[in-house]
C-alpha positions in Angstrom: 109.7 109.5 38.4 108.2 107.0 36.0 106.8 105.0 39.0 105.0 108.1 40.3 103.4 108.7 36.8 102.3 105.1 36.6 100.8 105.2 40.1 99.0 108.5 39.3 97.6 106.9 36.1 96.4 103.8 37.9 94.7 105.9 40.6 93.1 108.1 37.9 91.7 105.0 36.2 90.4 103.7 39.4 88.6 107.0 40.1 87.1 107.0 36.6 85.9 103.4 36.9 84.4 104.1 40.3 82.6 107.2 39.0 81.2 105.3 36.0 80.0 102.4 38.2 78.2 104.9 40.6 76.2 106.3 37.6 74.9 102.9 36.5 71.3 101.9 36.8 70.0 98.7 38.3 66.8 97.4 36.8 66.2 95.0 39.7 64.0 97.3 41.7 61.8 98.6 38.9 63.3 102.1 39.0 62.1 102.9 42.5 64.6 104.3 44.9 64.9 102.6 48.3 66.6 104.0 51.4 68.0 101.4 53.7 68.9 102.5 57.3 70.7 100.3 59.8 71.5 101.1 63.4 73.3 99.3 66.1 71.3 98.7 69.2 74.4 98.5 71.4 75.6 102.0 70.4 74.2 104.3 73.0 73.0 107.3 70.9 71.1 105.0 68.6 69.4 103.0 71.3 68.5 105.9 73.5 65.0 105.9 74.9 63.7 109.1 76.6 61.7 107.7 79.5 60.1 111.1 80.3 58.2 111.0 77.0 56.9 107.4 77.1 53.2 107.2 76.3 53.2 110.5 74.3 53.1 110.7 70.5 
């Protein structure tokens, strides 16, 4: 029973630390938010090219 309480305490502390770290600010980028997107060209849905629409905007 004591081991379960200790494990629950450790998991709760990890959750609190993770939540606190997610709320932090980084002064590195000057306050501007950036969205980074990465795709894998060998994954079919991400590399799909509709040849019927080539040349059209």
